[in-house]
Residue, then its C-alpha position, 0 to 999 in steps of 0.5 A: x500500500x502507498x500509505x505504508x510506513x515501512x520499507x518492507x511494505x513499500x517493497x511489497x507494494x512495488x513488487x505487486x505492481x511490477x508483476x502486474x505490469x510485466x504480465x500486461x506487457x507480455x499479453x500485449x506483446x503476444x496479442x500484437x504479434x501477427x502470428x504469435x497467438x491464435x485468433x481465438x486467444x485474441x478474441x478472448x482477450x478482446x472480450x475480457x477487455x470489453x467485460x472489464x470496461x463494462x465492469x468499470x462502468x457498473x462500479x461507477x454507477x454503483x458508487x453514484x447510487x451509494x452516494x445518493x443513498x448516503x445523502x438520503x440516509x443523512x436527510x432521513x436521520x435529520x428528519x428523524x431527529x426533528x420528529x423526535x424533538x417534535x414528539x417530545x414537545x407534543x408530549x410536554x404540551x399534552x402533560x401541561x395543557x391548561x384546564x382553560x384555553x382562551x378563545x376569541x369572544x364576539x361581544x354583542x349588544x342584545x335585545x331586551x329579553x321577552x317577559x316569559x324568559x326563564x331566569x338565569x340558571x346558576x351555571x358556570x360560564x363554560x367557554x372551552x370549545x372542546x367541551x362545547x363540541x363534546x356536549x353537542x347542540x342541545x336544540x336546533x335553535x341558535x344559542x342566545x348571545x350573553x347579555x353583556x360582554x364577557x371577560x376573556x381568559x388570561x393567556x399563558x404569556x400574559x400570566x407569565x408576564x405579570x410581576x412575581x410580587x403581584x402573582x404570589x402563589x397564584x396559578x394560571x388556573x386560579x386566576x381564570x377561575x376568578x374570570x369564570x366567577x366574574x362572568x357568572x356575576x356579569x351574566x346574572x346581573x345583566x340578565x336581570x337588567x335587560x328583563x322588562x320591569x313589568x315582569x319582575x317580582x318584588x325582590x328582582x325589582x328591588x335588586x334592579x333599582x339597587x343596580x341602577x343606584x350604583x350607576x353614575x356618569x363614569x359608568x355610562x356604557x360600562x358593564x360592571x359588578x361589585x364585590x357583593x355581586x362576585x360573592x352572591x352571583x359569582x359564587x366567589x370567596x372574595x378574600x386576599x387571594x381573590x383581590x390579588x387576582x382582581x389586581x392582576x386582571x386589571x394589570x392584564x387589561x381585562x377590567x378597570x375600577x370605577x370608584x365613587x360614592x364609597x363603592x368600587x365597581x369592576x368594569x369588564x374591558x372587552x377585547 
């Protein structure tokens, strides 16, 4: 071999080469003599030369095929690594999927509800598209829009952007539980506010006028609830954690406070 590192190796390499060249020269000299070899032998040598050329061509094609397959294998290995990484990310997402996912809400101004409309049931506001799909349509009639704009869920990036001193130990699901309670209170209040007063009983009429007394010039066009509404209608325990959540919702642009007359009103900001 030419890459031999010893004289013995170089000697053996050149001896093999010289022997091969000597044999080739003998064959050429025999084939070139007009009467030195039979025509049958000459034909066999020509066929051997032709077979050798074909073999060289086949080897060249095989080398090209091997090169192509190696490139394809390298590309397949890269794709395999990408799929492994994607599969790992999907498993992580599946294991850390929040219970509540924000969806785009369309807020509508609704017409007053007819007199014989049933009162609002005490049921949490469910905006998870997957749950709605699983439950399926309950009737052929289109669902009525909410009586007021609803607060959208806080997204994960928004939650992570909240300063740590403001979040404390609150989790992503905890703050969106407050959003659920806030929406329950909003729907219940404005369901009552949009009913004709002639169809209200004494208790509801008294509550209606109490709501009207809470309005002032700063609440024009706003949909708001009070702390009492969050307790009574939203079924929330308004403690220090809930008040911290309200501060976070204000920080995330979900609601604003309207003060006056010794009362704090929490007004939803539609997105």
